[in-house]
N, C-alpha and C positions, 0 to 999 in steps of 0.2 A: 740520535741524529739519523734521519732517513738517508738511504743511499740513493744517489741520483741515477736515473736510467742512463744507459750508455748513449752517447750522442751519435745520431745517424750521420752517415757520410753522404753528401749530395751525389746524386746519380748523374755524372757528367756524360756517360754514354747515351742515356736517354735524352739529355738536353741537346747533345750534338745531332742526334737523329731527328728530333723535333725541328731543329733549325734547318737541317738538310731537306726535310719533307715540306717545310713551309707551313706547318700546323700551328695554330694557336692552341692554347691549353683547352679551351672550350671545344675547338674543332676536333682535337684528338679524342676527347671524352665522348663527343657525339658519335664519332665513327666506331668507337669501341662498343657503345650501346647498340648501334645499328647492327654491327656484326653479331653481337650477342643474340639479337632477335632472330637471326638466321638459324641459330642453334637452339631456339626455344628458351633463351635465357632473358629474364627481365632484369636488366641492369640499370642502375640509376647514377652513373658517374657524371661529374661536372668538372668545371675548370679547377675547383678546389681540390678534387681528387687527384688531378694531374700535378698540381702544385705539391701535394704530399708525396707523390711518387718521385718527383724531382728532388725532394728533400731527403729521400732515402727510404721512405716507407715502402714495404713490399705488398703489392696487391695479392689477394688470396685466390684460391681455387684455380680455375682455368683462365682467369683474366690475363696473366702474363702471356699466355699463348695467343689470346685474342689481340692483345696489343701488338705482338710480333707479326701477326697476320695483317693487321692494318698497315704497318710499315712495309711489309712485303708487297702488298698490293700497290702501295703508293710509289715505292722506289724501284719496283721491278726486279728485286733480287731477294732470295730467300734469307730471312732473318729469324733467329731463334730468340727465346726469352733471355738467354745468356748474353746475346749480342746487345741487348738493351739494358744490361746491368740488372736484370731481374732474376729471381729464383726460378729454377726449372720446375715444371709441373707436368701433369698429364695433359698433353696438348689436345685441344678439341678437334684438330684435324688429323690426329694420329689414326692411321688405318684407312684414311681416304686417299692416301697417295697411291698412284699407279707406279710402282717401282721401276727404275731404269734397268735393273739387272735381276736375274734369279736370286743371287745372294742377298740383295737388298729386300726382295720380296719375302724371303725366308725370315729375315730379321724383323720385318714389319708384322707379318702374320703370327710369328711365334711370340712376339711381344703382346699381341692381342690375346692369344691363348693363355699366356701366363697370368696376365692381369685379370682375365675373365674367370680363371679357375681359382683365383685367390679371393680376397675380401674387398676387392675394388668395386663396391656397389655403385659408385658414381658412374662407372663405365656403362652400367645397364640403364642409367638415367639420361644419357646423352641423347639429345633430340635428333630426329631425322632432319636432314637438310637437303632440299631439292637441288640447291646449288652444287652440292657435292656429287651429283650424278654426271655432270657435264664432262669434266676432264677425263675420268676413267673410261667412259663409253667412247669418247673421241679417240683416246690413246689406243684403246683396244681395236677400234675400227681401222685406224691407219697404221697400226703396228704390225710387226712380223714376229713369227716365232723366234725365240732366242736361238742363236747359232749353236751355242754349247751349254749344256746343263750338267754333264757328267762331272764328277768330283773325285779327283785323286785316286783313281783305281790303280792299285799296284799290280805289276806284272806277276804272274804266278811264279813262285820260286821252284827251281829245279832241285829235287832231292839229291843229297850227296850220293856219289857213286852211281847215279842214274837209277836208283831204286825208287819205286813208287812210294810216295809219302803217305802217312796215315794222318788225316786231318785231326787236329787237336780239338777237343770239345771245348765249348765256351765255359769259362769258369763262373760267369755271372749270369744271373737270370734276368737282370734288367739291362736294357740296351743303353749304350753310351755313345756320344758323338765320335765319329771316326770309324765305326764298325762298318763292315761291308753289308750292303742291303741286298737281300736275296729275292728271288721270285716269290718265295713263300711269305716273306715280309709284306710284299705288295699285295699278295692275295689276301693276307690277313686284314689289311686296311679295307679292301673291298668287302670282305665278309662283315666286318664291323659296321660298315656303311649300310649294308642291307638290314642288319639287326636294328640299328637305331632308326632307320627309315620306317620299318614296320611298327616299332614302338610309337613313333611320332604319328603315323596314320591312325593308329588304333586308340591311343591314350592322350595325345596332345604333346606339344613341344616341351612343356615343363616337366614331363615325366622323367626323362633321362638326359636332358640337355647338359646338365653339369657334368655328368659322367662322360659324355662325348667330348666336352672341352678338355677335361683332364686327360682323356685318352690321347687327344691331339698333342697336348703338352708333353706327356711322358713317353709316347710312342712315335708319333709322326715327326715331331721336331728332331729327335735324335737321328731318325732315318734321313731326313732332309740334310742333316749336317754330317751324314756318314759318307761312305765311298760307294760309287756306283758308275756303271758305264752310261754312255749316251742313251742307249735304248732303255735300260732300266730306269734311268733318270726321268725320261719322258713319262713312263708308266707311273713312277713314283709321284711326280708332280700332278699327274691326272687324278690319282687316287686322293692326294692331299687336297686338290681343288674340290673334289666331290664332297669330302668330309667337311671342308670349310664352308661350302655352300650350305650343307645340312646344318652346321652350327648356326649359320645366319638364319636359316629357315626356322629352326626351333626358337631362336631369339625373337624373331618376328612374331612367332605364335604366342609368346608370353608378353608381347608389347614392348620389348626392348628394341625399339625401332632404330635408334642411332647406332647401336651395337650391331644389329642385323645388317644395316647398310654397310658398315665397315667390313663385316665378314664377306658380304657379296662382292665388294670391290676387290678384296684380296683373292677370293676364289676366281674372279675374272682374270687377275694377273697370273695366278698359278696355272690356269688353263692355257694362257699364252705360252708359258714356259713348257707346258706339256705338248705344245703344238697342236692342240685340239680345238680347232676353230668352232666346230659344231657345239662342243660343250660350252664354250664361251657364250654362244648365242643363247643357250639354255640358262646360263647365269643371268644374262640380260633380261630374259623372260621372267625370271624370278624377281629381279629388281622391278620390273614393270608391274608385276602382281602386287608387290608391296606399295608401289605408288598408287595403284588403283584403290587399294584398301584404305589408304590415307587421304584419298580424294584428290590426288594430283594427276588428273586425267591427261593434261598436256604432256607431262614428263613420261607418263606411262606409254602414250602413243609413240613418243620419240624413241624410247628405249626399245620398244617392239620393232620399230622400223630400222634402227641400227642393227638389231639382231638379224633381221631379214637381209639387210644389205651385206652384213658381214659373212653370212653363210652362203648367200647366193641361191640360184635357182636349182642347183644340183642336189639339194637336200631331199631326203625321202619324203613322200607325200604326207606321212604322219607328222613329221617335223614341220613341214609347211603349214599343215592344218593348225598345229599348236601355235605357231608364230602369228598367224592371221587371227586366231581366236583371241589371243591376248591383246592384240591391237584393237580388236572390237571392244574388249572390256574398257579400254581407255576412252574410246569414242562414246561408249555408253555413259560413263561417268560425266563426260562433257555434255551429254544430251544431244549429241549429233546423230540424228536418226539415219541420215543418208550414209555417212561414213561407216557407222556401226553396221548397218545392214550389208553394205558392200564387203566389209571384212568378214562378216559371218558367212556370206555366200562363198567367198574365196576359201574359207576354212572348210566348209561343207564339201565343196568340189574337190579340194585336195584330199580329204579323208575318203571320199568316194573312189579316188584313184589309187588308194592303197591296195596292195595285193598280199596274200599270205606269205609269199616268198621274199618279200622286201626285207632288206637289212635295215632294221630299226635300232638306233642306239638304245641302250638299256634305260636311259633316263627319260626316253620318250614313249616307252611301251605302255605307260599308264593312259596315254591319250587315245581313247577309243570312242565309240558312239555314246557311252554313258557320260564321258567327260565333255564331249562336244555338246550334248544336250544340256549339261550343267552350265556351260558357258552361255548358251542361248538363253537359258532361264534367267541367269543373272543379268544379261544385257537387256532383255525385255522388261525385267523388273525395274532396272534403272531408267528405262525409257517410258515407264508406266504403261506398258503394253501387257496388261495383267493376264489376259486369256492365253496369249502365246507363252508367257512366262510359266503359267501353271501347267500347260501341256508339256513343255520341255522339262520342267522340274519333275513331273510325274514320271516321264520316260526315263530320266536319269536315275531316279530312285529304283525303278524296276530293273534297270540294267546293272547298277553299281554293285560291286562285290561287297560283302559285309565287312571285310578287312579295312575298307576305307571309311571307318566310322565317322571321323571328323568331317570328311567331305559330304557324307550322307546327312550329317546334322546341318551343315550349311545349306544344302539343297532343300532340306525339310523346312528350314526357316524361309527360304525363298518361296517355296510353295505356300507356306502360311501367309506370307506377305501378299502373294498374288491372290489368294482366296479372300483376304481382307479387302484388297482393291476391287474385287468383283462383288463385294457386299455379302460374302458368305461367312458371316461372323462365327457361327458355330464351328465350322470346319477349320477356320483359321486358328481359333483358340485351342482346338484339340491338337492340331499339328504343332502349334507353338509350345504347348505343355509337354508334348513328347520331346521336342528339341531341348527344352529347359531341363528335363530329366537327364537327358544324355549329356548336356553341358556340365551338369553337376558332378558327373562321374569322370570328367576329363580335367587335365591341367592345361587349359588352352584359353588365353585371354581373348583370342578371336572368337571362339565358340561363345563365350560369355557376351561379347560385344554384339554378335549376331542376334542373340536373344534380346538384349537390351534395345537394339534398334527396332525389333519387332514390337516390344513393349511401348516404345515411344510412339509408334504408329497406332497403337491401341488407345492412346490417351483420349482422343475425341469420343470414344465409346466407353469410357471408364465406368459409366453407370449401368451399362447393359448387363443382363444376367450372364451371358457367356463369358464376358470379361471378368466379372466378379468371381465366377467359377475358376477361370484361369489363374487369377491372382491367389485364390485359396490353394490351388494345387501347387503352385510355385512356392508359396509360403511354407507349405508342408515339407518342402525339400530342405528347409533350413538355410 
């Protein structure tokens, strides 16, 4: 005699919320499918699916979080999967929240670090969602630095009988929550950032991304949960923001775009806790670059303009040039020649106004004539102004330091594309083959995609001798 499966309990919580929201079963299913599309998910739910949920069947994957978000939007209050009588899961919106407090920000970002450093491969498959850019950028723009970020710093104890005390050495080599954060701890975070940044520039984001995330989990999180003064806390949050942005940047470079987006949002929130408005604008610039790469020109322009508005006109000329050039890239993707040209002119004028004695933030020091020429080259390529694109790409390659290997590769592909647009097939294929060789030595999905984009442009000339030679050279790379 076979054992009967346990009888499911009807989901009365979900039924009550469906009635409150005024949904039909088909209407709820349709909204869940539509929300899934925003996250790159191809869902096929219908009224029968909702009937099963009401009878007690548990939807799988991220669907409970999507259902909760549908009700949140409809009813105007935050609801979780548990509120709907559904099993908890990794929510698709996790990491896109702009936290109300520094403590909440630490909880959100540390949750991302832990999941990313583990075996949660689905986290790296989450799709980028343009809709997820609106609230964080708005909240950053209208928000203020947190009034207090210091945590539980105890008063120094007075040694017995007034004698100077001898500090006890730590008995553990690993940091745990509650320990006092020192200036040396924060300096170590900064040094680690420089190390991973150099690795990223030279070898691609996939080279050491996982090591960076584990470092954040095992070193940065215990510091953020330690004890520190207000001043130390601001510096600590600034360092954590920088490393979190870098985790996002390296995720972006391996095409984990949804995860990168979440890291950028959390870096933006940590920069607010640090009271560093200028760095927040840099995070928005990074978000704008990702939007450009993914073809979301409108969102890229909006993010660049929010960054400009948030930092104001008092920013150093180099920073102003960076902000205007990134806006230009968004206009270029949209094919808006006039707006793109105007932004490029503003960027050029701003950089011309820079002086050797200017105080430039460390994160903006990379922006020089080589980088400006690179931005010009990309914009002119997108506008199909190939002669101007070639001139600027060549200039960037002449000026760019060898350590920026990936940026040089990108620029080489831009130059190859421009040469192709000018009908110089031999030169285009030679440049493209060099870039393909370099891409094969990096762990960068962006580098590979730049080369593939060039190859797609070669397709109309596939029978030409230079193109056949190019394909032979690339095939030899394996």
